[in-house]
N, C-alpha and C positions, 0 to 999 in steps of 0.2 A: 414417647421417649424408648433407648436402647440405651441399655448399662454398660455396655460393652465390655462386662465382666463375664470371665471362660470360668469351668469348674473343670477341676486338670485331677488326674491320677498321681503321687507320691513321685514314678517317675517323669512328668513330665509330658501325658499322653492326652489328647481330649478326651470327655466323656460327652461332650455337645452332639448330638447328632447322631452318636452312637451307643449312649445308653452304659449305665452301671452295669459289667458285668458280675455274675456272681461266683466269688469263690467258693463257697461252701451249698452244696444240693442235695434239697431234706426233698424228701415224696411222703406221701401219706402211706398207710397204712390199710390192709382192709382191716386189721383189727380195730383202729385207732378210728377208722370209718364207723365199724359197727357202733362201739363207743363212745361214742358222739364229740371226738377229742379233737382239736386242729394242731395238730401234731407241726406244723412248721412255724405259726403261734408259740407255742412253746418252745420249740429250739430258739428263736428269735428272743426269748425273754430268757430262756440258759445263757445265750451268746453276751443278752448284753449285763447278765449280772458277775459273769466271770469277768 
């Protein structure tokens, strides 16, 4: 079965076959890699908490 339910951005544009566009770019740093930290996950948790 196909549901027919679409997923849209608040402005009405589709996300299907396009994907969700990231609006915050986070890149790992050399120091974070050396320390064994997951800086992307840390940023995601920070954003969720705020």
